[in-house]
C-alpha positions in Angstrom: -16.5 -5.2 10.9 -15.7 -3.6 14.1 -14.4 0.3 13.6 -11.6 1.9 15.8 -10.5 5.6 16.3 -7.2 6.8 17.5 -4.8 10.3 17.4 -3.2 10.4 14.4 1.0 11.8 15.3 0.1 15.1 12.9 -1.4 16.0 16.4 -5.1 16.9 15.0 -6.3 14.8 13.2 -8.4 11.0 14.3 -7.3 7.9 12.4 -9.9 5.5 11.1 -9.5 1.7 11.8 -10.9 -1.7 10.6 -10.6 -4.5 12.3 -12.1 -7.7 11.2 -11.9 -11.4 14.0 -12.7 -14.9 12.9 -15.5 -16.3 15.1 -13.1 -19.1 16.9 -9.5 -18.8 18.2 -7.4 -16.3 16.4 -4.0 -18.1 14.5 -2.7 -14.6 13.9 -2.6 -11.3 12.5 -2.6 -9.6 9.1 -2.2 -6.2 9.2 -2.8 -4.3 6.4 -1.3 -1.1 4.6 -3.8 0.6 1.7 -3.1 2.2 -1.6 -3.2 5.5 -3.0 -6.7 7.1 -3.3 -8.6 4.5 -1.4 -9.1 2.7 1.9 -9.4 0.1 4.7 -12.5 -1.1 4.5 -11.9 -2.2 0.0 -10.2 -4.9 1.5 -13.0 -6.3 3.4 -13.6 -9.2 0.9 -10.2 -10.4 1.5 -9.9 -9.9 5.5 -13.5 -12.0 5.4 -11.2 -14.6 3.1 -8.5 -14.9 6.0 -10.9 -14.6 8.8 -12.4 -17.5 7.8 -9.1 -19.2 8.0 -8.5 -18.0 11.9 -6.9 -14.7 11.2 -7.7 -11.1 12.5 -7.2 -8.7 10.1 -6.4 -4.8 11.0 -6.5 -1.4 8.4 -6.2 2.1 8.9 -7.1 4.9 6.8 -4.2 6.6 6.5 -4.1 10.6 6.6 -5.9 11.9 3.7 -8.1 9.0 2.8 -11.1 7.5 3.9 -12.8 8.4 7.0 -9.4 9.5 8.6 -10.3 13.2 6.7 -12.8 15.8 8.2 -13.6 17.2 4.9 -13.5 16.8 1.2 -11.2 19.1 0.8 -8.1 17.1 2.4 -8.9 13.8 0.4 -4.9 13.6 -0.2 -3.5 15.9 2.0 -1.3 14.2 3.9 -0.5 16.4 6.8 1.8 19.7 7.0 5.5 18.8 7.5 4.5 16.5 4.1 6.7 14.1 6.2 5.9 10.2 5.6 7.0 9.6 9.3 3.9 10.3 10.4 1.6 8.2 8.2 4.3 5.3 9.8 3.6 6.6 13.2 0.2 5.8 12.6 0.6 2.4 10.8 2.7 1.8 14.0 0.1 2.8 16.7 -2.6 0.3 14.9 -0.2 -2.2 15.1 0.9 -1.8 18.9 -2.9 -1.6 19.7 -4.3 -5.0 17.5 -1.1 -6.5 19.2 -3.2 -5.7 22.7 -6.0 -6.9 21.8 -5.2 -10.1 20.1 -1.8 -10.8 22.2 1.3 -12.9 21.1 0.4 -14.2 18.1 2.4 -14.6 14.7 1.8 -11.1 12.9 2.2 -10.5 9.4 2.4 -7.2 7.2 0.6 -6.7 3.6 1.1 -3.3 1.5 -0.7 -2.5 -1.4 0.7 -0.2 -4.2 1.1 3.2 -2.5 0.8 1.0 0.7 3.4 -1.0 -0.9 5.8 1.5 -0.5 5.5 2.2 3.0 5.5 -1.3 3.9 9.0 -1.8 2.8 10.2 1.1 4.9 8.0 -0.1 7.8 9.5 -3.2 8.2 13.2 -1.7 7.6 12.5 0.3 11.1 10.1 -2.7 12.9 10.6 -5.9 10.7 11.7 -8.4 13.6 8.0 -7.4 14.9 6.7 -10.0 12.1 6.8 -13.6 10.9 6.3 -12.0 6.6 5.6 -9.3 5.1 3.7 -9.4 1.8 4.8 -6.2 -0.8 1.9 -6.1 -3.1 1.7 -3.9 -6.3 5.1 -2.6 -5.7 7.8 -1.4 -8.0 10.9 0.5 -8.1 12.0 3.6 -9.7 15.3 5.8 -9.8 16.5 7.5 -7.8 17.3 10.5 -10.7 12.9 10.5 -11.4 12.1 10.7 -7.8 14.5 13.8 -7.5 13.0 15.1 -10.9 9.4 14.3 -9.8 9.6 15.9 -6.3 11.5 19.2 -7.8 8.5 19.9 -10.1 5.6 19.6 -7.2 7.9 21.5 -5.3 7.8 24.2 -8.2 3.8 23.5 -8.2 3.3 24.6 -5.1 5.2 27.4 -4.7 3.4 28.9 -7.2 -0.5 27.3 -6.2 0.5 26.4 -2.7 0.5 22.9 -1.4 -3.5 21.8 -1.4 -3.8 22.5 -5.2 -4.7 19.5 -7.5 -2.0 19.7 -10.2 -3.3 18.2 -13.3 0.2 18.6 -15.2 1.5 16.7 -11.8 -1.0 13.7 -12.1 0.4 13.3 -15.6 3.2 13.4 -14.6 3.1 10.4 -12.6 0.2 8.0 -13.9 0.0 9.3 -17.7 1.5 6.6 -19.1 -0.2 4.0 -17.4 -3.1 3.8 -19.6 -0.8 3.2 -23.3 -0.9 -1.1 -22.8 -4.4 -1.0 -22.5 -5.5 1.2 -25.4 -8.9 1.6 -26.7 -8.8 2.2 -23.5 -12.7 2.2 -21.9 -11.8 5.0 -18.4 -9.1 6.6 -17.5 -8.3 3.4 -14.4 -8.5 0.6 -17.3 -4.5 0.3 -15.8 -6.2 -0.9 -12.4 -7.8 -3.8 -13.2 -9.0 -6.2 -16.2 -12.0 -6.8 -15.2 -14.7 -3.6 -15.9 -16.9 -4.5 -12.5 -14.0 -3.4 -10.4 -12.9 -0.5 -12.6 -16.3 0.7 -12.1 -16.9 0.4 -8.8 -14.1 2.1 -8.1 -14.9 5.1 -10.6 -18.1 5.3 -9.0 -16.4 5.4 -5.2 -16.4 8.8 -3.9 -13.4 7.9 -1.7 -11.5 6.4 -4.7 -9.4 8.0 -7.2 -9.2 11.3 -5.9 -6.6 13.9 -7.7 -3.7 13.9 -4.7 -2.8 18.0 -3.4 0.8 18.4 -3.8 1.2 17.8 -0.4 -0.2 14.3 -1.2 2.3 13.6 -3.8 5.5 15.3 -2.0 4.4 12.5 0.3 3.9 9.6 -2.1 7.7 10.2 -3.9 9.4 11.4 -1.1 8.1 7.6 1.2 8.8 5.5 -2.7 12.5 7.3 -3.0 13.3 6.1 0.7 11.8 2.3 0.3 14.1 1.9 -3.0 17.0 3.6 -1.0 19.9 0.7 -0.7 19.9 1.7 3.1 16.5 1.0 3.9 16.3 -2.3 1.5 19.7 -3.6 3.7 18.0 -2.7 7.4 15.7 -5.0 7.0 16.2 -8.4 8.8 17.6 -10.7 7.2 15.3 -13.5 8.3 12.1 -11.5 7.6 9.9 -14.2 4.9 9.0 -11.6 2.2 6.6 -12.1 -0.8 6.8 -9.8 -3.8 3.2 -10.5 -5.2 2.1 -7.9 -9.1 0.1 -8.4 -12.1 2.5 -8.7 -15.2 0.4 -6.3 -16.5 0.7 -3.5 -13.9 2.2 -0.5 -14.9 3.3 0.5 -11.3 5.4 -2.3 -11.4 6.5 -1.4 -14.9 4.9 -5.1 -16.2 6.9 -6.8 -13.5 10.5 -5.5 -14.7 10.1 -3.1 -11.8 8.9 -5.9 -9.2 12.0 -8.1 -10.3 14.4 -5.3 -9.6 13.1 -4.8 -5.9 13.1 -8.7 -5.4 16.5 -8.7 -6.4 17.8 -5.7 -4.6 15.9 -7.9 -1.5 18.3 -10.6 -2.7 21.2 -8.8 -2.9 20.8 -7.0 0.7 20.7 -10.7 2.1 17.2 -11.7 3.1 17.7 -15.0 3.1 13.7 -16.0 2.1 12.4 -13.6 -0.7 9.8 -14.9 -3.2 7.7 -13.7 -6.3 4.2 -14.4 -8.0 3.6 -12.0 -11.2 0.3 -13.1 -12.5 -0.1 -13.2 -15.9 -2.8 -11.0 -17.8 -3.5 -8.9 -14.7 -3.0 -5.5 -13.4 -2.7 -3.4 -10.6 -5.3 -4.6 -8.6 -4.8 -8.3 -8.0 -7.1 -8.2 -4.5 -9.8 -7.4 -7.2 -8.7 -8.5 -10.7 -9.6 -12.2 -12.4 -7.0 -13.6 -10.3 -8.4 -12.7 -7.0 -9.0 -16.2 -5.7 -5.3 -17.2 -6.9 -3.5 -14.2 -5.2 -5.7 -15.3 -2.1 -5.1 -18.5 -1.5 -0.9 -17.9 -2.7 -1.5 -15.2 0.3 -2.8 -17.8 3.0 -0.6 -20.4 1.6 2.5 -18.2 2.6 1.5 -16.9 6.0 0.2 -20.2 7.2 4.1 -21.7 6.0 5.3 -19.0 8.1 2.9 -18.7 10.8 5.8 -21.3 13.3 
């Protein structure tokens, strides 16, 4: 793994990113958009799996995440404008930098969890650049729910500020995620049926931190944009799209939200859309007991669309 750095479009921050290169010829590139309260280097095992099959892999730490923060108090804080477009621009900057290094190779994009919603927005803007998109651990939320959540954040920020970490907003966003897994061993049992993965997540100081009001404002806005008909309709009709998620993932409403997102893409006329839901698996399918099957399925999707 090689560390690279570039200036964020917030005009202040230096973004950290990782790139993994295969030993031989590069067959293609996979860019990863990581999820909420985690970071790029967590995808190292998956990236190394792909490099062993000839693919270069890259991923950046978003603003407010990983090594793209100047101090701990900025974890879960995106940018002063609360603008998802800044994160989109940083993702674009990494893509263009990597393309300079790898040349005109088939290029794929994968977004997990929060990153899946950024990915859905991203392919509505730059979908023609890609040979395929993998939407992992995603879902679908209605406009009323998202508008209500955004209003709650704004009210909280009015009294407590945009850097405040609100327990009530966090409970609103994630309070019900462990209900299906009672008696829960930890607050993060919903992430994975694999206890070792949950424990590693909880022990990692760069994982599981509480978002600021600023962070939640951007999160709810990007989900709203990703689920909007306008965004889905703008996805290139010839772009292959692959939805993958755990059947027991509360982010995807236990498969129902993933299926709804899939149906929206099909209805919008995207011609090559597929979906796989993994039984007995939760949110972090690349770290759950199904991870080997997920890796193989994603690789098969990539290799079948490399030309």
